[in-house]
C-alpha positions as CSV (number, residue, x, y, z in Angstrom):
1,M,18.7,112.6,135.7
2,R,18.2,115.3,138.1
3,T,22.3,115.1,139.1
4,A,23.4,114.9,135.1
5,I,21.2,118.5,134.7
6,W,22.8,120.1,138.4
7,L,25.9,118.3,137.4
8,Y,25.7,120.3,133.5
9,L,24.5,123.2,135.3
10,F,27.5,123.7,137.4
11,L,29.8,122.8,134.9
12,F,28.4,125.8,132.3
13,V,29.0,127.9,135.1
14,A,32.9,126.4,136.4
15,F,33.3,126.3,132.2
16,F,32.1,130.4,132.2
17,D,34.1,131.0,134.9
18,L,37.6,130.5,133.7
19,H,37.1,130.8,129.8
20,A,36.1,134.5,131.4
21,Q,39.4,134.7,132.4
22,Y,41.2,134.4,129.4
23,P,40.4,138.1,127.9
24,M,42.2,139.7,131.1
25,L,45.0,137.7,132.7
26,T,47.6,138.8,129.7
27,P,46.6,143.2,130.3
28,F,46.4,142.4,134.0
29,A,49.8,140.9,134.2
30,V,50.8,143.6,132.1
31,S,49.3,146.0,134.7
32,L,51.4,144.6,137.3
33,G,55.0,145.1,135.6
34,A,54.9,142.0,133.9
35,A,58.1,141.3,130.5
36,P,56.0,138.8,127.8
37,S,58.5,136.0,128.7
38,F,57.3,136.0,132.4
39,I,53.7,136.5,130.8
40,G,54.7,133.1,128.7
41,L,55.9,131.4,132.5
42,V,52.9,132.5,134.4
43,M,50.6,130.4,131.6
44,G,53.2,127.6,131.7
45,M,53.1,126.9,135.2
46,Y,49.6,126.7,135.2
47,S,49.6,123.8,132.9
48,L,52.7,122.6,134.4
49,T,51.0,121.8,138.0
50,H,47.8,120.5,136.1
51,L,50.1,117.1,135.4
52,P,50.2,116.1,139.1
53,G,46.6,117.0,139.9
54,N,45.7,115.2,136.8
55,L,47.8,112.3,138.3
56,I,46.6,112.0,141.9
57,A,43.0,113.2,140.6
58,G,42.7,109.4,138.7
59,F,43.5,107.7,141.9
60,A,41.6,109.7,144.1
61,V,38.6,110.0,142.5
62,D,38.7,106.2,142.0
63,R,39.1,105.4,145.9
64,F,36.6,108.4,147.2
65,G,34.0,109.1,145.2
66,S,33.4,112.4,142.6
67,R,31.8,115.1,144.5
68,L,33.5,116.0,147.0
69,F,36.5,116.1,144.8
70,I,34.1,118.9,142.7
71,A,33.1,121.2,145.4
72,A,36.5,121.1,146.7
73,S,38.1,122.1,143.3
74,L,35.9,124.7,142.6
75,S,35.5,126.1,145.9
76,G,39.4,126.1,146.0
77,A,39.3,128.1,142.6
78,G,36.8,130.4,143.9
79,V,39.0,131.0,146.6
80,L,41.9,131.6,144.5
81,L,40.6,134.1,142.6
82,L,39.8,135.8,145.4
83,L,43.3,136.3,146.1
84,Q,44.7,136.5,142.9
85,S,42.3,140.2,142.8
86,Q,44.3,141.8,145.2
87,V,47.6,140.8,144.3
88,S,50.2,143.7,143.3
89,D,53.2,141.9,142.7
90,P,53.9,139.1,139.5
91,W,55.4,136.7,141.0
92,H,52.1,136.4,143.2
93,L,49.9,136.4,140.1
94,L,52.7,133.3,139.4
95,Y,51.9,131.4,142.4
96,I,48.2,131.8,142.6
97,R,48.0,130.6,138.7
98,S,50.3,127.5,139.3
99,A,48.4,126.5,142.4
100,S,45.1,127.3,140.1
101,G,46.2,124.9,137.8
102,F,46.9,122.1,140.4
103,V,43.7,122.9,142.2
104,L,41.5,122.7,138.9
105,A,43.2,119.6,137.5
106,F,40.7,117.2,140.0
107,L,37.5,119.5,137.6
108,S,37.8,117.0,134.9
109,P,38.6,113.2,136.2
110,A,36.1,113.6,138.9
111,C,32.9,115.4,136.8
112,L,33.6,112.3,133.4
113,T,34.2,110.1,135.8
114,L,30.4,111.1,137.6
115,L,28.7,110.9,134.4
116,A,30.3,107.8,133.2
117,R,28.8,106.5,136.4
118,L,25.1,108.2,135.4
119,A,25.3,106.1,132.5
120,K,22.1,103.3,132.5
121,N,24.0,101.5,128.7
122,H,26.9,102.6,126.2
123,I,24.5,105.1,124.1
124,H,23.2,106.5,127.1
125,Q,27.1,107.0,128.2
126,G,28.2,108.7,124.8
127,K,24.9,111.4,125.2
128,L,26.1,112.2,129.0
129,M,30.0,112.7,127.4
130,A,28.3,114.5,124.7
131,G,26.2,116.4,126.7
132,N,29.4,117.4,128.9
133,G,31.1,118.9,125.0
134,L,28.2,120.9,124.2
135,V,28.2,122.9,127.5
136,H,31.5,123.3,127.5
137,T,31.6,124.3,123.6
138,I,28.6,126.9,124.4
139,A,29.8,128.3,127.6
140,S,33.9,129.0,126.0
141,V,31.6,130.6,123.1
142,V,30.0,133.4,125.6
143,S,32.4,133.3,128.1
144,P,35.1,135.4,126.9
145,A,33.3,138.1,125.5
146,A,31.7,138.5,129.3
147,G,34.5,138.3,130.2
148,A,36.1,141.1,128.2
149,W,32.5,143.3,129.2
150,L,33.4,142.2,133.5
151,A,36.8,144.3,132.6
152,A,35.9,147.4,130.8
153,E,33.0,147.6,133.0
154,L,34.8,146.4,136.6
155,G,38.1,146.8,136.2
156,F,40.4,143.4,136.6
157,T,40.1,143.3,140.5
158,Q,36.2,143.4,140.3
159,S,36.3,140.8,138.1
160,F,38.5,138.6,139.6
161,A,36.4,139.0,142.5
162,V,32.9,138.9,141.1
163,L,34.1,135.4,139.3
164,G,36.3,134.3,142.5
165,W,32.6,135.3,144.4
166,I,30.6,132.5,141.7
167,L,32.7,129.7,141.8
168,L,33.2,130.0,145.3
169,I,29.0,130.0,145.7
170,T,29.2,127.1,142.8
171,G,31.4,124.7,144.5
172,I,29.2,124.8,147.8
173,G,26.1,124.4,146.4
174,S,27.6,121.4,144.1
175,L,27.6,119.5,147.5
176,W,23.9,120.0,148.3
177,F,22.5,119.3,144.6
178,V,25.2,116.3,143.2
179,R,24.7,113.5,143.9
180,E,26.9,109.6,143.9
181,P,24.6,106.8,142.3
182,V,25.0,104.4,143.9
183,A,28.7,102.3,143.9
184,P,28.3,98.9,141.5
185,L,30.4,95.9,142.7
186,L,34.3,96.8,141.3
187,A,36.0,94.3,139.3
188,D,38.8,94.3,141.7
189,S,36.6,94.4,144.8
190,P,36.8,90.8,147.3
191,A,33.5,90.1,146.2
192,A,34.2,90.5,142.6
193,S,37.2,88.2,142.7
194,R,34.7,84.8,144.1
195,K,35.3,82.1,141.5
196,A,31.7,81.7,139.6
197,D,29.4,79.4,140.0
198,S,28.0,79.3,136.6
199,P,29.0,79.4,133.3
200,A,26.6,83.0,132.8
201,E,28.4,84.5,136.1
202,A,31.5,83.6,135.1
203,Q,31.0,84.8,131.3
204,A,29.3,87.7,133.2
205,L,32.7,88.5,135.8
206,Q,34.8,88.2,133.1
207,E,33.2,91.3,130.9
208,A,32.8,93.4,134.9
209,A,36.4,92.9,134.7
210,P,38.9,96.2,134.8
211,G,40.7,96.3,131.7
212,R,43.7,98.2,130.5
213,V,44.0,101.2,127.7
214,P,46.5,100.9,125.4
215,W,49.3,103.2,125.8
216,A,48.8,104.2,122.2
217,V,45.0,105.0,122.7
218,F,47.1,108.3,124.7
219,L,48.1,109.7,121.3
220,L,44.6,110.1,120.1
221,P,44.6,112.9,123.1
222,V,47.6,114.1,122.2
223,A,47.4,114.2,118.6
224,I,44.2,116.1,118.9
225,S,45.3,119.1,121.9
226,C,48.5,119.2,119.9
227,A,46.7,120.4,116.6
228,Q,44.8,122.9,118.5
229,G,47.8,124.4,119.7
230,V,48.3,125.0,116.8
231,L,45.0,126.5,115.7
232,A,45.2,128.5,118.9
233,F,48.6,129.9,118.2
234,E,48.0,130.3,113.8
235,L,44.5,131.3,113.3
236,P,45.5,135.0,115.2
237,L,48.2,135.3,113.1
238,Q,46.3,134.5,110.2
239,A,43.4,136.9,110.9
240,K,46.1,139.6,111.1
241,S,47.6,139.5,108.0
242,S,44.7,137.8,105.4
243,D,42.6,140.0,104.5
244,E,39.7,138.0,105.3
245,L,37.6,140.2,107.7
246,L,36.9,138.4,110.5
247,T,38.3,138.8,113.7
248,T,40.7,136.4,115.7
249,G,37.0,135.7,117.9
250,L,34.5,135.1,115.4
251,L,36.9,132.7,113.6
252,F,37.0,130.8,116.7
253,S,33.7,130.8,117.0
254,I,33.2,129.3,113.1
255,V,35.3,126.3,115.2
256,S,33.0,126.0,118.1
257,L,29.5,126.3,116.1
258,G,31.3,123.8,114.1
259,S,31.4,121.4,116.9
260,L,27.7,122.2,118.3
261,S,26.4,121.1,114.6
262,T,27.9,117.7,115.2
263,L,27.6,117.3,119.2
264,A,23.4,118.2,119.4
265,M,24.1,115.0,116.8
266,L,22.9,112.6,119.3
267,F,22.1,109.7,117.7
268,L,26.1,109.5,117.0
269,Q,26.5,107.3,120.0
270,K,24.9,103.8,118.9
271,Y,27.9,104.0,116.5
272,L,31.1,102.1,117.7
273,P,33.4,104.4,119.7
274,Y,36.9,103.8,117.4
275,A,34.7,103.8,114.3
276,R,33.6,107.5,115.3
277,C,37.4,109.1,116.5
278,I,38.7,107.7,112.8
279,A,35.9,109.3,111.1
280,A,37.1,112.5,113.5
281,L,40.5,112.3,112.8
282,A,40.4,111.7,109.5
283,L,38.5,114.9,108.7
284,M,40.0,117.0,110.7
285,A,43.0,115.9,109.1
286,L,42.0,117.1,105.7
287,G,40.8,120.5,107.5
288,Y,44.2,120.7,108.9
289,Y,45.4,120.0,105.3
290,A,43.0,122.0,103.6
291,L,44.3,124.7,106.3
292,A,47.8,124.4,105.3
293,I,48.3,124.4,101.5
294,G,45.6,126.8,101.4
295,W,43.1,125.6,99.5
296,P,40.4,128.0,97.7
297,L,37.9,127.4,100.0
298,P,37.3,130.5,102.3
299,L,38.5,130.2,105.6
300,S,34.8,130.4,107.4
301,V,34.1,126.4,105.6
302,M,37.5,124.9,106.5
303,L,37.4,126.2,110.0
304,F,33.6,125.1,110.2
305,A,35.0,121.5,109.1
306,V,37.2,121.5,111.8
307,G,34.9,122.4,114.1
308,M,32.7,119.2,113.5
309,S,35.4,117.0,113.8
310,K,35.9,118.4,117.1
311,G,32.1,117.7,118.1
312,I,32.7,114.1,116.5
313,M,36.1,113.7,118.8
314,F,35.5,114.4,122.1
315,P,32.4,112.5,123.0
316,A,33.5,109.6,120.7
317,M,37.8,109.6,122.6
318,T,35.9,109.3,126.0
319,S,33.7,106.8,125.4
320,F,36.5,105.0,123.6
321,L,38.3,104.9,127.1
322,L,35.3,103.9,129.2
323,Q,34.6,100.8,126.7
324,L,38.2,99.8,127.3
325,S,39.0,100.9,131.1
326,G,37.0,99.3,133.6
327,P,34.3,100.7,136.4
328,S,37.7,100.9,139.5
329,R,39.8,102.3,136.5
330,F,37.2,105.3,135.3
331,G,38.7,108.3,137.4
332,R,42.6,106.8,136.1
333,T,41.4,107.3,132.9
334,F,40.0,110.0,132.7
335,S,43.4,111.7,134.0
336,Y,45.8,109.9,132.4
337,M,43.4,111.3,129.3
338,S,44.3,115.0,130.7
339,I,47.8,114.6,131.3
340,A,47.8,113.9,127.2
341,L,46.1,116.6,126.5
342,S,48.1,119.1,128.5
343,I,51.1,117.5,126.5
344,G,49.2,118.1,123.6
345,S,48.8,121.2,124.1
346,F,52.1,122.6,125.4
347,L,53.7,120.8,122.2
348,G,51.7,122.4,119.5
349,P,52.4,125.9,120.2
350,V,55.9,125.5,121.0
351,A,55.9,123.3,117.7
352,A,54.0,126.2,115.1
353,G,56.3,128.8,116.8
354,A,59.8,126.3,115.5
355,V,58.3,125.7,112.1
356,R,56.5,129.0,111.2
357,E,59.6,130.3,109.2
358,H,60.1,127.1,107.4
359,M,56.1,126.2,106.3
360,S,52.8,126.5,107.6
361,P,52.5,125.2,111.0
362,F,49.1,123.4,110.3
363,F,51.8,121.1,108.9
364,V,52.3,119.9,112.1
365,S,48.6,119.0,112.7
366,F,47.8,117.3,109.8
367,A,51.5,115.4,110.3
368,V,50.2,114.6,114.3
369,L,46.8,113.4,113.2
370,M,47.9,111.1,110.5
371,L,50.4,109.7,112.9
372,A,47.4,108.8,115.5
373,L,45.5,107.4,112.5
374,A,48.4,105.2,111.4
375,V,48.7,104.0,115.6
376,L,45.2,103.3,115.7
377,M,45.1,100.2,113.2
378,P,42.5,98.2,114.0
379,R,42.7,95.8,116.6
380,A,40.2,93.1,118.5
381,V,40.6,94.9,121.7
382,Y,38.7,98.0,120.0
383,V,35.6,96.2,119.3
384,Q,35.3,93.9,122.3
385,G,32.8,95.0,125.1
386,W,30.6,97.2,122.7
387,N,27.5,96.8,123.1
388,P,24.8,99.8,122.7
389,G,22.4,97.5,124.6
390,A,24.0,96.6,127.5
391,E,24.2,97.8,130.8
392,P,28.2,99.6,131.0
393,P,30.5,98.8,134.1
394,P,29.1,101.7,135.9
395,V,25.9,100.7,137.0
396,A,23.9,103.9,137.8
397,G,21.6,103.3,141.1
398,H,17.9,103.5,139.1
């Protein structure tokens, strides 16, 4: 449990540090003389270089563990931020942001894999994933305002330098405080591949064997991140064109508060992850449909409902993928999930911009969510291996 607490602390610092950059990047690029199209390229390259990093991270984390990759990713991102504070040319910013996307691609698969291996059972696993979502959400609520305050008080150069030193110190400190659990007997190891001596042992070996996640399941993170991308694109425009007095920041905070409300309901983790995913998909689709057709409800209510569905979805989705995968595939599973999230985050704003002149972009969100709901029709494999009282494949060393 001590390792999980330290990991949450480092995750909070990392997420806080990274989200604090969001209000700074665009005005910083403008101050360097970058054109709007070039700024879009800088943002896009970060996501593009994230993809190969995610792919490499999955296999590397499964083979070498999470601890070194967490430290290297945080420290590398800190060094790059220190270099970013010294750039004076837009092209140098592009190079550094591209390298940052690759380096930080290792962080999420490594952290999620380590959390999964710390779990005592499926319910504990779900609570750890909910805790990760809670830390991420809290950091995303408070860090943009902190980043804007830093930029106003210290300027871009000093702000990036401060954030870089925080990341660098956090990455180095993680080597002392983050510990890998005792490695479980992996199903694809030589010992696990031996023949069973009894029917009970044969059943245990069969349950421990790694599974292959159906590719249809990865439509779930694509649909979720696509819908989020549409919201990130459209919500500021909605705030400017409506009579609401809420600012864009307040609107996004309402979404985060909705997420916090359901992330705090840890009792939800005892229910089947597939059932939670379906319920969250349905609620999220309903929320986006309400936004698309302009239901006569306050905007804050509809956004709060979308946030509630996010709070249910993210720990359920990670638990669902853990349930379907095996102990030797956790890193790869999380890397594929990160890739799917990156693809959806790219497709959402692009689709929203393409259809905005013809219909509400929120219909795109509704459509992709309903497609995911249809593809994830009930299958026997979605309930196999779920036993809240049983030890999950990654047994922690307690």
